[in-house]
C-alpha positions as CSV (number, residue, x, y, z in Angstrom):
1,M,-26.8,32.4,-67.6
2,S,-26.6,35.3,-65.2
3,L,-25.5,32.9,-62.5
4,L,-22.4,31.9,-64.4
5,F,-21.5,35.2,-65.9
6,G,-23.2,37.7,-63.6
7,S,-21.3,40.3,-61.6
8,S,-23.0,39.1,-58.4
9,N,-20.8,36.0,-58.2
10,T,-17.7,38.1,-58.7
11,E,-18.7,40.5,-56.0
12,K,-19.4,37.7,-53.5
13,A,-16.0,36.1,-54.2
14,A,-14.1,39.4,-53.9
15,A,-15.9,40.6,-50.7
16,P,-14.2,38.1,-48.3
17,A,-10.7,38.8,-49.5
18,P,-10.2,42.1,-47.6
19,A,-11.6,40.6,-44.5
20,E,-9.1,37.7,-44.7
21,S,-6.1,40.0,-45.2
22,A,-6.7,42.1,-42.1
23,P,-6.0,39.4,-39.6
24,A,-3.0,38.2,-41.6
25,E,-1.1,41.4,-40.6
26,K,-0.6,40.0,-37.1
27,P,1.7,37.0,-37.1
28,K,0.5,33.7,-35.6
29,P,1.9,32.8,-32.2
30,C,3.6,29.7,-33.6
31,C,5.5,31.7,-36.1
32,V,7.3,34.1,-33.8
33,C,10.0,33.8,-31.1
34,K,11.1,30.3,-32.4
35,T,14.6,30.5,-31.1
36,E,13.5,31.6,-27.6
37,K,10.8,28.9,-27.6
38,T,13.3,26.2,-28.6
39,A,15.8,27.3,-25.9
40,R,13.1,27.4,-23.3
41,D,11.7,23.9,-24.3
42,D,15.2,22.3,-24.4
43,C,16.0,23.7,-21.0
44,M,12.8,22.4,-19.5
45,L,13.0,19.0,-21.1
46,F,16.7,18.3,-20.4
47,S,17.0,19.8,-17.0
48,K,18.5,17.5,-14.4
49,T,17.2,19.5,-11.4
50,D,14.1,18.8,-9.3
51,D,12.6,22.2,-10.3
52,P,13.3,23.0,-14.0
53,T,11.1,26.1,-13.7
54,Q,13.7,27.8,-11.4
55,E,16.7,26.7,-13.5
56,C,15.1,27.9,-16.8
57,K,13.5,31.1,-15.4
58,P,15.7,33.5,-17.5
59,L,14.8,31.6,-20.7
60,I,11.1,31.6,-19.8
61,E,11.2,35.3,-19.1
62,Q,13.0,36.0,-22.4
63,Y,10.3,34.0,-24.3
64,K,7.5,35.9,-22.5
65,A,9.1,39.2,-23.3
66,C,9.5,38.3,-27.0
67,M,5.9,37.2,-27.2
68,A,4.7,40.4,-25.5
69,G,6.6,42.3,-28.2
70,Y,4.3,40.8,-30.7
71,G,1.2,41.5,-28.6
72,F,0.7,38.1,-27.1
73,K,0.1,37.5,-23.4
74,V,1.7,34.3,-22.1
């Protein structure tokens, strides 16, 4: 009965919760800079030039700067 009602099960279940909440403070890369990412992707996909990287360079730099603001290196 101690397995069902003992405090050791409660302690084991409660221990991982603080560890899981610590990484949740930093957002995931997929959840930030969505408008910048969309603008960059649209520019790259629908570019009519031979080198879309040069045409979309300002949008790429804007996206990199936004991601760097959240601590991500692109």
